[in-house]
MIKOL-8633 format. One record per residue (C-alpha): residue number from 1; chain; x, y, z. Coordinates in nm, 4 decimals, always signed. Example, Ala and Ser with C-alpha at 12.3 -4.5 7.8 and 13.67 -1.06 7.14 Angstrom:
2
   pos   unit         px         py         pz
     1      A    +1.2300    -0.4500    +0.7800
     2      A    +1.3670    -0.1060    +0.7140
//
This chain:
233
   pos   unit         px         py         pz
     1      A    -2.0375    -1.5456    +0.9954
     2      A    -1.7611    -1.2816    +0.9810
     3      A    -1.8244    -0.9359    +1.1263
     4      A    -1.8780    -0.6691    +0.8568
     5      A    -1.5966    -0.4186    +0.8156
     6      A    -1.7060    -0.0807    +0.9540
     7      A    -1.6128    +0.2113    +0.7297
     8      A    -1.6280    +0.5781    +0.8281
     9      A    -1.7267    +0.7932    +0.5305
    10      A    -1.6202    +1.1518    +0.6022
    11      A    -1.7421    +1.3328    +0.2898
    12      A    -1.8580    +1.6938    +0.2590
    13      A    -2.0504    +1.6349    -0.0646
    14      A    -2.3879    +1.5120    +0.0612
    15      A    -2.4950    +1.3537    -0.2687
    16      A    -2.1682    +1.1655    -0.3087
    17      A    -2.1751    +1.0562    +0.0556
    18      A    -2.5196    +0.8987    +0.0018
    19      A    -2.3989    +0.7150    -0.3089
    20      A    -2.0898    +0.5822    -0.1304
    21      A    -2.2927    +0.4874    +0.1784
    22      A    -2.5505    +0.2900    -0.0224
    23      A    -2.2875    +0.1248    -0.2391
    24      A    -2.0730    +0.0126    +0.0532
    25      A    -2.3728    -0.1297    +0.2360
    26      A    -2.4687    -0.3195    -0.0800
    27      A    -2.1200    -0.4744    -0.0756
    28      A    -2.1581    -0.5914    +0.2835
    29      A    -1.9823    -0.3104    +0.4702
    30      A    -2.1148    -0.1358    +0.7791
    31      A    -2.1085    +0.2418    +0.7300
    32      A    -2.1019    +0.5524    +0.9484
    33      A    -2.1229    +0.8848    +0.7621
    34      A    -2.0266    +1.2365    +0.8745
    35      A    -1.9898    +1.5672    +0.6900
    36      A    -1.7638    +1.7698    +0.9200
    37      A    -1.4169    +1.7479    +1.0695
    38      A    -1.5065    +1.7348    +1.4392
    39      A    -1.7515    +1.4488    +1.3974
    40      A    -1.4999    +1.2640    +1.1812
    41      A    -1.2280    +1.2881    +1.4484
    42      A    -1.4645    +1.1698    +1.7222
    43      A    -1.5978    +0.8720    +1.5264
    44      A    -1.2557    +0.7745    +1.3913
    45      A    -1.1278    +0.7102    +1.7438
    46      A    -1.3841    +0.4298    +1.7790
    47      A    -1.1843    +0.1071    +1.7433
    48      A    -1.4729    -0.0573    +1.5596
    49      A    -1.3992    +0.1734    +1.2635
    50      A    -1.1627    -0.0261    +1.0448
    51      A    -1.1134    +0.2242    +0.7608
    52      A    -1.1809    +0.5903    +0.6789
    53      A    -1.2921    +0.7306    +0.3425
    54      A    -1.1919    +1.0949    +0.3704
    55      A    -1.2765    +1.4089    +0.1726
    56      A    -1.3453    +1.7100    +0.3921
    57      A    -1.2172    +2.0678    +0.4109
    58      A    -0.9006    +2.0438    +0.6186
    59      A    -0.8784    +1.6691    +0.5556
    60      A    -0.5054    +1.6512    +0.6277
    61      A    -0.5555    +1.8143    +0.9671
    62      A    -0.8314    +1.5629    +1.0383
    63      A    -0.6033    +1.2749    +0.9456
    64      A    -0.3227    +1.4139    +1.1623
    65      A    -0.5526    +1.4309    +1.4660
    66      A    -0.6820    +1.0793    +1.4071
    67      A    -0.3263    +0.9451    +1.3797
    68      A    -0.2503    +1.0647    +1.7327
    69      A    -0.4789    +0.7978    +1.8763
    70      A    -0.4967    +0.5490    +1.5881
    71      A    -0.1738    +0.5744    +1.3863
    72      A    -0.2401    +0.2664    +1.1756
    73      A    -0.6046    +0.3136    +1.0798
    74      A    -0.6218    +0.2922    +0.6976
    75      A    -0.7311    +0.6055    +0.5115
    76      A    -0.8648    +0.6266    +0.1568
    77      A    -0.8327    +0.9845    +0.0349
    78      A    -1.0834    +1.1031    -0.2251
    79      A    -0.9188    +1.3828    -0.4227
    80      A    -0.9736    +1.6094    -0.7209
    81      A    -0.6007    +1.6535    -0.7779
    82      A    -0.2759    +1.5045    -0.6535
    83      A    -0.2921    +1.2821    -0.3449
    84      A    -0.1452    +1.3959    -0.0123
    85      A    +0.2333    +1.3373    -0.0288
    86      A    +0.2335    +1.1174    +0.2821
    87      A    -0.0194    +0.8766    +0.1266
    88      A    +0.2269    +0.7588    -0.1380
    89      A    +0.4060    +0.4329    -0.0740
    90      A    +0.2514    +0.3802    +0.2711
    91      A    +0.0571    +0.0669    +0.3474
    92      A    -0.2079    +0.2497    +0.5547
    93      A    -0.3080    +0.5071    +0.2911
    94      A    -0.4294    +0.5122    -0.0671
    95      A    -0.5965    +0.7764    -0.2809
    96      A    -0.8655    +0.7814    -0.5461
    97      A    -0.9218    +1.0705    -0.7822
    98      A    -1.2720    +1.1992    -0.8554
    99      A    -1.4687    +1.1152    -1.0585
   100      A    -1.4248    +0.7411    -1.0098
   101      A    -1.6026    +0.4176    -1.0914
   102      A    -1.7524    +0.2585    -0.7816
   103      A    -1.5622    -0.0646    -0.8433
   104      A    -1.2408    +0.1384    -0.8152
   105      A    -1.3534    +0.2541    -0.4718
   106      A    -1.4292    -0.1022    -0.3632
   107      A    -1.0945    -0.2197    -0.4973
   108      A    -0.9047    +0.0459    -0.3001
   109      A    -1.0976    -0.0344    +0.0186
   110      A    -1.0328    -0.4060    -0.0136
   111      A    -0.6633    -0.3379    -0.0788
   112      A    -0.6377    -0.1281    +0.2369
   113      A    -0.8213    -0.3791    +0.4566
   114      A    -0.6022    -0.6580    +0.3177
   115      A    -0.2898    -0.4556    +0.3961
   116      A    -0.4152    -0.3881    +0.7497
   117      A    -0.4471    -0.7618    +0.8033
   118      A    -0.1044    -0.8256    +0.6501
   119      A    +0.0615    -0.5757    +0.8852
   120      A    +0.0031    -0.8165    +1.1731
   121      A    +0.3032    -1.0043    +1.0351
   122      A    +0.6227    -0.8297    +1.1498
   123      A    +0.8852    -1.0207    +0.9504
   124      A    +0.8903    -1.1549    +0.5958
   125      A    +1.1454    -1.4030    +0.4622
   126      A    +1.2225    -1.5312    +0.1144
   127      A    +1.5213    -1.7642    +0.1137
   128      A    +1.8131    -1.5631    +0.2515
   129      A    +1.6254    -1.2335    +0.2102
   130      A    +1.4687    -1.0984    +0.5298
   131      A    +1.2458    -0.7940    +0.5844
   132      A    +1.1643    -0.6451    +0.9237
   133      A    +0.8375    -0.4569    +0.8741
   134      A    +0.8538    -0.2745    +1.2078
   135      A    +1.2145    -0.1558    +1.1847
   136      A    +1.1781    -0.1063    +0.8077
   137      A    +1.5058    -0.2900    +0.7466
   138      A    +1.6071    -0.5600    +0.4987
   139      A    +1.8953    -0.8068    +0.4736
   140      A    +2.0312    -1.0389    +0.2072
   141      A    +2.2137    -1.3035    +0.4081
   142      A    +2.4187    -1.1037    +0.6608
   143      A    +2.4314    -0.7923    +0.4429
   144      A    +2.2024    -0.5061    +0.5446
   145      A    +2.0224    -0.3340    +0.2566
   146      A    +1.9482    +0.0380    +0.2853
   147      A    +1.6120    +0.1121    +0.1211
   148      A    +1.4199    +0.4421    +0.1058
   149      A    +1.0482    +0.4203    +0.1829
   150      A    +0.9262    +0.3648    -0.1731
   151      A    +1.1849    +0.0980    -0.2526
   152      A    +1.1064    -0.0774    +0.0759
   153      A    +0.7340    -0.0779    -0.0054
   154      A    +0.8024    -0.2218    -0.3506
   155      A    +1.0280    -0.4968    -0.2129
   156      A    +0.7699    -0.5847    +0.0519
   157      A    +0.5058    -0.6097    -0.2200
   158      A    +0.7176    -0.8449    -0.4304
   159      A    +0.8053    -1.0662    -0.1329
   160      A    +0.4370    -1.0958    -0.0399
   161      A    +0.3610    -1.2209    -0.3940
   162      A    +0.6385    -1.4703    -0.4809
   163      A    +0.6165    -1.6464    -0.8161
   164      A    +0.3261    -1.4308    -0.9338
   165      A    +0.3482    -1.2238    -1.2519
   166      A    +0.2595    -0.8667    -1.1564
   167      A    +0.1716    -0.6149    -1.4253
   168      A    +0.2969    -0.2576    -1.4106
   169      A    -0.0564    -0.1112    -1.3647
   170      A    -0.1185    -0.3544    -1.0770
   171      A    +0.2076    -0.2570    -0.9087
   172      A    +0.1329    +0.1136    -0.9560
   173      A    -0.2126    +0.0800    -0.8017
   174      A    -0.1063    -0.1381    -0.5083
   175      A    +0.2286    +0.0202    -0.4179
   176      A    +0.1860    +0.3845    -0.5225
   177      A    -0.1857    +0.3914    -0.4505
   178      A    -0.2993    +0.5712    -0.7655
   179      A    -0.2569    +0.5479    -1.1380
   180      A    +0.0244    +0.7207    -1.3250
   181      A    +0.0165    +0.7985    -1.6941
   182      A    +0.0281    +0.4729    -1.8880
   183      A    +0.3539    +0.5843    -2.0491
   184      A    +0.5258    +0.6258    -1.7117
   185      A    +0.8337    +0.4111    -1.6508
   186      A    +0.8329    +0.4636    -1.2732
   187      A    +0.7968    +0.0903    -1.1993
   188      A    +1.0891    +0.0050    -1.4251
   189      A    +1.3027    +0.2713    -1.2581
   190      A    +1.2338    +0.1435    -0.9072
   191      A    +1.2772    -0.2192    -1.0073
   192      A    +1.6210    -0.1218    -1.1383
   193      A    +1.7019    +0.0451    -0.8048
   194      A    +1.5986    -0.2689    -0.6167
   195      A    +1.7948    -0.5023    -0.8409
   196      A    +2.1098    -0.2980    -0.7804
   197      A    +2.0660    -0.3475    -0.4050
   198      A    +1.9272    -0.6996    -0.3567
   199      A    +2.0850    -0.8980    -0.6438
   200      A    +2.4286    -1.0575    -0.6438
   201      A    +2.6775    -1.0402    -0.9331
   202      A    +2.6736    -1.3394    -1.1692
   203      A    +2.3407    -1.4615    -1.0258
   204      A    +1.9932    -1.4265    -1.1836
   205      A    +1.7937    -1.1288    -1.0618
   206      A    +1.5377    -1.1990    -0.7901
   207      A    +1.2989    -0.9773    -0.9896
   208      A    +1.2524    -1.1369    -1.3300
   209      A    +1.1160    -0.9433    -1.6282
   210      A    +0.8259    -1.1208    -1.7981
   211      A    +0.8059    -0.9949    -2.1545
   212      A    +0.4799    -0.8166    -2.2278
   213      A    +0.3402    -0.8928    -1.8822
   214      A    +0.5396    -0.7294    -1.6016
   215      A    +0.7618    -0.8667    -1.3267
   216      A    +0.7880    -1.1816    -1.1148
   217      A    +0.9692    -1.2161    -0.7819
   218      A    +1.1651    -1.5415    -0.7490
   219      A    +1.2706    -1.6276    -0.3945
   220      A    +1.6441    -1.6871    -0.3487
   221      A    +1.7657    -2.0200    -0.2037
   222      A    +1.7784    -2.0656    +0.1735
   223      A    +2.1547    -2.1232    +0.1673
   224      A    +2.3213    -1.8065    +0.0498
   225      A    +2.6254    -1.8126    -0.1707
   226      A    +2.9197    -1.5903    -0.0793
   227      A    +2.8111    -1.2319    -0.0617
   228      A    +3.0065    -1.0957    -0.3564
   229      A    +2.8144    -0.7680    -0.3430
   230      A    +3.0632    -0.6323    -0.0922
   231      A    +3.3166    -0.6272    -0.3738
   232      A    +3.1246    -0.3323    -0.5168
   233      A    +3.1875    -0.1243    -0.2072
//
């Protein structure tokens, strides 16, 4: 039998903390609950804590202190407004706006624990496309690809899900960590950025548009054709 995932719930709202505690236990998680910053920092340093649900006064200061000893512990921020800027596009942080459905909370927690397990892999490859997750670098054949944080996170997400049709809402939730307005074209914009950097002229895009459904990443062949992209330079 697998060991239950231990979650630290650091929530100042006592009623909400009880609801989250009971719900997580019902879903098979082990839970430790605190309602103040000092206790949260102390408990978070325990390596048995696999994830933190955080909503306390001074939450960002709490997270900063925890990161000194456990830089990769996943954090789910519960917010009433915009998420902390550093939670966007990072694999170890997601946010969830109040009020929320409990299944949304469970979905975010499972996404973060899955990402924590995935981070044990340090290199991803798809044909002649390589991604170094530690150095945060990517290459197409011998050509290095310069990617800002958000574009890198989106490429990593596509490479981890080859051949799968991914809807825009799914990409927004998994890569950005929270939901944008349904009319937002942010996914389309960043897909366009990626295509400009990873595709080759006169070849099909590695990120195919699926009409009415979203996008699908198609791995390039192992043997790269001549790197014509340098002609753009």
